[in-house]
OpenMM code with the backbone's topology and positions (N, CA, C; nanometers):
from openmm import Vec3, app, unit

residues = "MET ALA GLN TYR VAL ASN PRO LYS ALA LEU TYR GLU GLN ILE ILE ALA SER LYS GLN ARG GLY SER LEU THR PRO GLY ALA LEU GLU MET LEU ASP LYS MET VAL ARG GLU ILE SER LYS ILE PHE LYS TYR LYS MET GLU GLU ASP ARG GLU ASP CYS MET ALA PHE ALA MET GLU ASP VAL VAL LYS TYR TRP ASP ARG PHE ASP PRO THR LYS SER ASN ASN ALA PHE ALA PHE TYR THR GLN MET ILE LYS ASN GLY TYR ALA LYS GLY TRP ARG ARG LEU TYR PRO ILE LYS SER SER LEU LYS VAL SER ILE SER LYS GLU".split()
positions = [
    Vec3(3.0538, 11.4009, -5.6022),
    Vec3(3.2033, 11.2999, -5.6509),
    Vec3(3.2042, 11.1135, -5.5812),
    Vec3(3.2638, 11.0549, -5.5829),
    Vec3(3.2081, 10.9028, -5.5349),
    Vec3(3.2722, 10.9657, -5.3717),
    Vec3(3.2318, 10.8621, -5.3034),
    Vec3(3.2519, 10.8928, -5.1659),
    Vec3(3.3732, 10.7482, -5.1142),
    Vec3(3.3626, 10.6827, -5.2192),
    Vec3(3.5214, 10.5720, -5.1848),
    Vec3(3.5619, 10.5672, -5.2154),
    Vec3(3.6390, 10.6444, -5.2451),
    Vec3(3.7672, 10.7319, -5.2937),
    Vec3(3.7709, 10.8481, -5.3082),
    Vec3(3.8646, 10.8779, -5.1846),
    Vec3(3.9188, 11.0426, -5.1934),
    Vec3(3.9867, 11.0502, -5.3567),
    Vec3(3.9507, 11.1211, -5.3962),
    Vec3(4.0165, 11.1872, -5.5520),
    Vec3(4.1651, 11.1904, -5.4976),
    Vec3(4.1808, 11.3263, -5.3729),
    Vec3(4.3130, 11.4171, -5.3531),
    Vec3(4.3666, 11.2549, -5.3211),
    Vec3(4.3633, 11.1381, -5.2784),
    Vec3(4.4271, 11.1059, -5.2140),
    Vec3(4.5081, 11.0423, -5.2937),
    Vec3(4.3998, 10.9453, -5.4457),
    Vec3(4.4792, 10.8633, -5.4953),
    Vec3(4.5386, 10.9373, -5.5938),
    Vec3(4.5028, 11.0667, -5.6739),
    Vec3(4.6220, 11.1645, -5.7033),
    Vec3(4.7613, 11.1557, -5.6097),
    Vec3(4.7745, 11.1496, -5.5070),
    Vec3(4.8815, 11.1776, -5.4237),
    Vec3(4.9258, 11.0504, -5.4937),
    Vec3(4.8408, 10.8673, -5.4545),
    Vec3(4.9188, 10.7706, -5.4270),
    Vec3(4.9568, 10.7804, -5.5291),
    Vec3(4.9218, 10.8144, -5.6974),
    Vec3(4.9646, 10.7796, -5.8190),
    Vec3(5.0744, 10.8146, -5.8357),
    Vec3(5.0911, 10.9704, -5.7923),
    Vec3(5.2368, 11.0481, -5.8058),
    Vec3(5.3508, 10.9612, -5.7140),
    Vec3(5.2843, 10.9083, -5.6289),
    Vec3(5.4214, 10.8117, -5.5210),
    Vec3(5.4412, 10.7021, -5.5838),
    Vec3(5.3284, 10.6306, -5.6632),
    Vec3(5.3714, 10.5244, -5.7603),
    Vec3(5.4193, 10.5377, -5.8432),
    Vec3(5.4429, 10.6457, -5.9460),
    Vec3(5.4517, 10.7326, -6.0573),
    Vec3(5.6352, 10.7391, -6.0149),
    Vec3(5.6868, 10.7889, -5.8792),
    Vec3(5.8013, 10.8223, -5.8434),
    Vec3(5.9505, 10.6475, -5.7845),
    Vec3(5.7903, 10.5391, -5.7895),
    Vec3(5.8323, 10.4233, -5.6843),
    Vec3(5.8832, 10.3824, -5.8150),
    Vec3(5.7818, 10.4166, -5.9481),
    Vec3(5.8218, 10.3155, -6.0122),
    Vec3(5.7201, 10.1543, -6.0456),
    Vec3(5.6426, 10.1150, -5.9424),
    Vec3(5.5120, 10.0515, -5.9005),
    Vec3(5.3926, 10.0998, -5.8658),
    Vec3(5.2705, 10.0430, -5.8837),
    Vec3(5.1738, 10.0802, -5.8147),
    Vec3(5.2845, 10.0633, -5.6153),
    Vec3(5.1575, 10.1768, -5.5339),
    Vec3(5.2074, 10.1616, -5.3847),
    Vec3(5.0846, 10.0944, -5.3781),
    Vec3(5.0787, 10.0296, -5.2430),
    Vec3(4.9697, 9.9618, -5.1662),
    Vec3(4.8421, 10.0563, -5.1560),
    Vec3(4.8992, 10.1587, -5.0848),
    Vec3(4.7453, 10.2134, -5.1043),
    Vec3(4.6890, 10.2379, -5.2858),
    Vec3(4.7630, 10.3297, -5.3309),
    Vec3(4.6989, 10.3472, -5.4282),
    Vec3(4.6362, 10.1564, -5.5237),
    Vec3(4.7125, 10.0628, -5.5064),
    Vec3(4.6322, 9.9596, -5.5427),
    Vec3(4.5305, 9.9396, -5.4784),
    Vec3(4.4743, 9.9171, -5.3629),
    Vec3(4.4041, 9.9145, -5.2289),
    Vec3(4.2707, 10.0284, -5.3021),
    Vec3(4.2900, 10.1300, -5.3407),
    Vec3(4.1890, 10.2753, -5.4156),
    Vec3(4.1113, 10.2224, -5.4686),
    Vec3(4.2339, 10.2117, -5.6362),
    Vec3(4.2158, 10.1137, -5.7646),
    Vec3(4.0835, 9.9775, -5.7370),
    Vec3(4.1495, 9.8823, -5.6340),
    Vec3(4.0712, 9.7855, -5.5939),
    Vec3(3.9432, 9.8400, -5.5964),
    Vec3(3.9324, 9.9640, -5.5014),
    Vec3(3.7859, 10.0055, -5.4306),
    Vec3(3.6920, 10.0128, -5.5521),
    Vec3(3.7606, 10.1225, -5.6565),
    Vec3(3.6855, 10.1709, -5.7720),
    Vec3(3.6018, 10.0621, -5.8514),
    Vec3(3.7377, 9.9686, -5.8421),
    Vec3(3.6492, 9.8774, -5.9330),
    Vec3(3.5559, 9.8126, -5.8688),
    Vec3(3.5719, 9.7504, -5.7682),
    Vec3(3.4180, 9.7199, -5.7122),
    Vec3(3.3025, 9.8414, -5.6994),
    Vec3(3.3120, 9.9267, -5.6574),
    Vec3(3.2294, 9.9980, -5.6710),
    Vec3(3.2040, 10.0402, -5.7867),
    Vec3(3.2552, 10.0681, -5.9338),
    Vec3(3.1734, 10.0526, -6.0079),
    Vec3(3.1059, 9.9832, -6.0764),
    Vec3(3.1661, 9.8488, -6.0498),
    Vec3(3.0827, 9.7083, -6.1217),
    Vec3(2.9236, 9.6873, -6.0590),
    Vec3(2.9107, 9.7576, -5.9232),
    Vec3(2.7514, 9.7916, -5.8998),
    Vec3(2.6794, 9.8613, -6.0094),
    Vec3(2.6803, 9.9672, -6.1366),
    Vec3(2.6535, 10.0281, -6.1762),
    Vec3(2.5925, 9.9534, -6.3297),
    Vec3(2.6355, 9.8512, -6.3628),
    Vec3(2.6283, 9.7083, -6.4152),
    Vec3(2.5768, 9.6579, -6.3843),
    Vec3(2.4523, 9.5787, -6.4983),
    Vec3(2.4102, 9.4454, -6.4482),
    Vec3(2.4633, 9.3326, -6.5294),
    Vec3(2.4263, 9.2689, -6.5059),
    Vec3(2.4900, 9.1554, -6.5582),
    Vec3(2.4185, 8.9628, -6.5362),
    Vec3(2.4261, 8.9243, -6.6384),
    Vec3(2.3335, 8.8186, -6.6601),
    Vec3(2.3449, 8.7483, -6.5501),
    Vec3(2.4740, 8.7283, -6.4469),
    Vec3(2.5140, 8.5483, -6.4281),
    Vec3(2.6171, 8.6903, -6.3427),
    Vec3(2.6728, 8.6502, -6.1902),
    Vec3(2.7390, 8.6605, -6.0696),
    Vec3(2.8390, 8.6539, -6.1310),
    Vec3(2.8972, 8.5810, -6.2328),
    Vec3(3.0239, 8.4736, -6.2422),
    Vec3(3.0526, 8.6063, -6.3591),
    Vec3(2.9483, 8.6705, -6.4722),
    Vec3(3.0243, 8.7664, -6.5193),
    Vec3(3.0697, 8.9047, -6.4801),
    Vec3(2.9968, 8.9347, -6.3486),
    Vec3(3.0370, 9.0250, -6.3092),
    Vec3(3.2023, 9.0328, -6.2254),
    Vec3(3.1940, 8.9187, -6.2348),
    Vec3(3.3598, 8.9187, -6.1267),
    Vec3(3.4315, 8.8590, -6.2591),
    Vec3(3.4506, 8.7943, -6.3345),
    Vec3(3.5154, 8.8001, -6.5101),
    Vec3(3.4947, 8.9738, -6.5221),
    Vec3(3.4213, 9.0448, -6.5280),
    Vec3(3.4580, 9.1615, -6.6081),
    Vec3(3.4759, 9.2913, -6.5001),
    Vec3(3.5342, 9.2007, -6.4200),
    Vec3(3.5965, 9.3011, -6.2495),
    Vec3(3.7299, 9.1983, -6.2779),
    Vec3(3.7956, 9.1716, -6.2896),
    Vec3(3.8634, 9.1119, -6.3193),
    Vec3(3.9693, 9.1940, -6.4569),
    Vec3(3.8812, 9.2071, -6.5357),
    Vec3(3.9417, 9.2417, -6.7008),
    Vec3(3.9417, 9.3810, -6.5966),
    Vec3(3.8382, 9.4201, -6.6288),
    Vec3(3.9003, 9.6198, -6.5291),
    Vec3(4.0451, 9.6183, -6.4758),
    Vec3(4.0382, 9.5453, -6.3954),
    Vec3(4.1349, 9.4916, -6.2830),
    Vec3(4.2874, 9.5177, -6.3508),
    Vec3(4.2625, 9.3642, -6.4684),
    Vec3(4.3858, 9.3517, -6.5545),
    Vec3(4.4081, 9.4391, -6.5989),
    Vec3(4.3215, 9.5433, -6.6594),
    Vec3(4.3451, 9.6396, -6.7577),
    Vec3(4.4564, 9.8385, -6.6482),
    Vec3(4.4186, 9.8190, -6.4963),
    Vec3(4.4190, 9.8630, -6.4113),
    Vec3(4.5252, 9.8724, -6.4006),
    Vec3(4.6244, 9.7794, -6.3858),
    Vec3(4.8086, 9.6994, -6.3205),
    Vec3(4.8369, 9.7357, -6.4430),
    Vec3(4.7458, 9.7064, -6.5706),
    Vec3(4.8647, 9.6873, -6.6346),
    Vec3(4.9075, 9.8332, -6.7303),
    Vec3(4.7982, 9.8862, -6.7215),
    Vec3(4.8136, 10.0432, -6.8231),
    Vec3(4.7991, 10.1675, -6.6657),
    Vec3(4.8564, 10.1841, -6.5629),
    Vec3(4.7927, 10.2347, -6.5057),
    Vec3(4.9216, 10.3660, -6.4550),
    Vec3(5.0473, 10.3322, -6.5557),
    Vec3(5.1475, 10.4451, -6.5713),
    Vec3(5.1131, 10.5177, -6.7186),
    Vec3(5.0052, 10.5626, -6.7160),
    Vec3(4.9396, 10.6219, -6.8671),
    Vec3(4.9015, 10.7464, -6.8146),
    Vec3(4.8493, 10.7562, -6.6842),
    Vec3(4.8001, 10.8817, -6.5891),
    Vec3(4.9408, 10.9918, -6.6278),
    Vec3(4.9231, 11.0612, -6.6956),
    Vec3(5.0596, 11.2216, -6.7027),
    Vec3(4.9664, 11.2715, -6.6253),
    Vec3(5.0658, 11.3245, -6.5172),
    Vec3(5.0003, 11.4795, -6.4125),
    Vec3(5.0314, 11.6164, -6.4990),
    Vec3(5.1150, 11.5624, -6.6180),
    Vec3(5.0949, 11.7121, -6.6285),
    Vec3(5.0258, 11.7867, -6.7469),
    Vec3(4.9310, 11.6852, -6.7795),
    Vec3(4.7877, 11.6988, -6.8445),
    Vec3(4.6887, 11.7428, -6.7861),
    Vec3(4.6153, 11.6849, -6.6893),
    Vec3(4.5690, 11.6388, -6.5395),
    Vec3(4.6332, 11.5988, -6.4625),
    Vec3(4.5223, 11.7263, -6.3257),
    Vec3(4.5156, 11.6778, -6.1517),
    Vec3(4.4254, 11.5509, -6.1213),
    Vec3(4.3200, 11.5436, -6.2235),
    Vec3(4.1994, 11.3989, -6.1983),
    Vec3(4.2176, 11.2575, -6.1920),
    Vec3(4.3453, 11.2050, -6.1531),
    Vec3(4.3691, 11.0604, -6.1700),
    Vec3(4.1900, 11.0223, -6.1438),
    Vec3(4.1581, 11.0382, -6.0691),
    Vec3(4.0029, 10.9789, -5.9936),
    Vec3(3.9027, 10.9537, -6.2088),
    Vec3(3.9103, 11.0769, -6.2655),
    Vec3(3.8088, 11.0300, -6.3820),
    Vec3(3.8966, 10.9510, -6.4819),
    Vec3(4.0505, 10.9548, -6.4265),
    Vec3(4.1401, 10.8925, -6.5769),
    Vec3(4.0737, 10.6886, -6.5623),
    Vec3(4.1221, 10.6959, -6.4422),
    Vec3(4.0360, 10.5436, -6.3588),
    Vec3(3.9622, 10.5286, -6.3746),
    Vec3(3.8394, 10.5944, -6.3219),
    Vec3(3.6886, 10.5497, -6.4053),
    Vec3(3.6601, 10.5405, -6.4755),
    Vec3(3.7420, 10.5916, -6.6414),
    Vec3(3.7032, 10.6297, -6.7454),
    Vec3(3.8083, 10.4061, -6.7943),
    Vec3(3.9087, 10.4273, -6.7534),
    Vec3(4.0157, 10.2854, -6.8009),
    Vec3(3.8780, 10.1725, -6.6744),
    Vec3(3.8805, 10.1918, -6.6141),
    Vec3(3.7808, 10.1021, -6.5273),
    Vec3(3.6998, 10.0436, -6.6056),
    Vec3(3.6299, 10.1178, -6.6919),
    Vec3(3.5026, 10.1300, -6.7669),
    Vec3(3.5104, 10.0453, -6.8837),
    Vec3(3.6084, 10.1552, -6.9055),
    Vec3(3.6609, 10.0149, -7.0576),
    Vec3(3.7613, 9.8767, -7.0273),
    Vec3(3.7639, 9.8516, -6.9227),
    Vec3(3.7563, 9.6989, -6.9174),
    Vec3(3.6307, 9.6342, -6.8556),
    Vec3(3.5668, 9.7064, -6.8106),
    Vec3(3.3947, 9.6672, -6.8057),
    Vec3(3.4433, 9.5750, -6.9623),
    Vec3(3.3931, 9.6946, -7.0517),
    Vec3(3.3049, 9.6875, -7.1655),
    Vec3(3.4205, 9.5783, -7.2269),
    Vec3(3.5302, 9.5393, -7.2265),
    Vec3(3.6525, 9.4439, -7.3119),
    Vec3(3.5902, 9.3316, -7.2505),
    Vec3(3.5760, 9.2825, -7.1554),
    Vec3(3.5677, 9.2018, -7.0651),
    Vec3(3.4476, 9.1636, -7.0828),
    Vec3(3.2875, 9.2677, -7.1248),
    Vec3(3.1669, 9.2600, -7.1729),
    Vec3(3.1564, 9.1600, -7.2981),
    Vec3(3.2366, 9.2400, -7.3993),
    Vec3(3.2531, 9.2339, -7.5614),
    Vec3(3.3164, 9.0401, -7.5524),
    Vec3(3.4456, 8.9961, -7.4851),
    Vec3(3.4855, 8.9420, -7.4225),
    Vec3(3.4058, 8.7540, -7.4247),
    Vec3(3.3212, 8.8198, -7.3707),
    Vec3(3.2493, 8.7316, -7.3043),
    Vec3(3.0893, 8.6766, -7.3530),
    Vec3(3.0255, 8.8084, -7.4518),
    Vec3(2.9033, 8.8036, -7.5489),
    Vec3(3.0287, 8.8539, -7.6798),
    Vec3(3.0464, 8.7860, -7.8027),
    Vec3(3.0736, 8.8951, -7.8742),
    Vec3(2.9444, 8.8791, -7.9685),
    Vec3(2.9536, 8.9838, -8.0537),
    Vec3(2.8513, 9.0209, -8.1233),
    Vec3(2.8900, 8.9597, -8.2450),
    Vec3(2.8287, 8.8522, -8.3056),
    Vec3(2.7785, 8.7604, -8.4242),
    Vec3(2.7677, 8.8005, -8.5330),
    Vec3(2.8190, 8.7524, -8.6507),
    Vec3(2.8839, 8.8725, -8.7297),
    Vec3(2.7296, 8.8808, -8.8257),
    Vec3(2.6334, 8.7405, -8.8183),
    Vec3(2.5112, 8.7530, -8.8543),
    Vec3(2.3927, 8.8882, -8.7586),
    Vec3(2.4665, 8.9352, -8.6747),
    Vec3(2.3864, 9.0321, -8.6274),
    Vec3(2.3919, 9.1812, -8.6779),
    Vec3(2.5298, 9.2213, -8.7375),
    Vec3(2.6020, 9.3353, -8.7372),
    Vec3(2.5382, 9.3605, -8.9010),
    Vec3(2.5023, 9.4940, -8.8767),
    Vec3(2.4733, 9.5850, -8.9985),
    Vec3(2.5704, 9.6488, -9.0768),
    Vec3(2.5449, 9.6173, -9.2053),
    Vec3(2.6268, 9.6723, -9.3128),
    Vec3(2.5313, 9.8230, -9.3550),
    Vec3(2.6479, 9.9287, -9.4063),
    Vec3(2.5708, 9.9973, -9.4999),
    Vec3(2.6449, 10.0382, -9.6332),
    Vec3(2.5891, 10.0310, -9.7002),
    Vec3(2.7267, 10.0053, -9.8139),
    Vec3(2.5703, 10.0449, -9.9658),
    Vec3(2.6381, 10.0811, -10.0663),
    Vec3(2.5624, 10.1442, -10.1526),
    Vec3(2.5328, 10.0259, -10.2624),
    Vec3(2.5714, 9.9450, -10.2185),
    Vec3(2.5708, 9.8080, -10.3501),
    Vec3(2.4159, 9.7424, -10.3290),
] * unit.nanometer
topology = app.Topology()
chain = topology.addChain("A")
for resn in residues:
    res = topology.addResidue(resn, chain)
    for name in ("N", "CA", "C"):
        topology.addAtom(name, app.Element.getBySymbol(name[0]), res)
């Protein structure tokens, strides 16, 4: 498990946030820490790219934080980790879109 965020504490903060209807300061701080730590596993051409991707990831977390369903799972850490990784991928695709000439089409024609 990651040492930068306690999964049980994150779960408790998310439950409190759901009851409140908005992210608690504790939950926001933990999610921000997750975004910053997860950014370290990716490599970027420039530091500005890292910052841009972090912004995309944080935007997704703030926008979709309430999608976690505690009746389906109690592992909020894994849920938000995947959400953050998807946010990084979204940011990378926006910064460096694949050009249509590089796409490969598989067809029988």
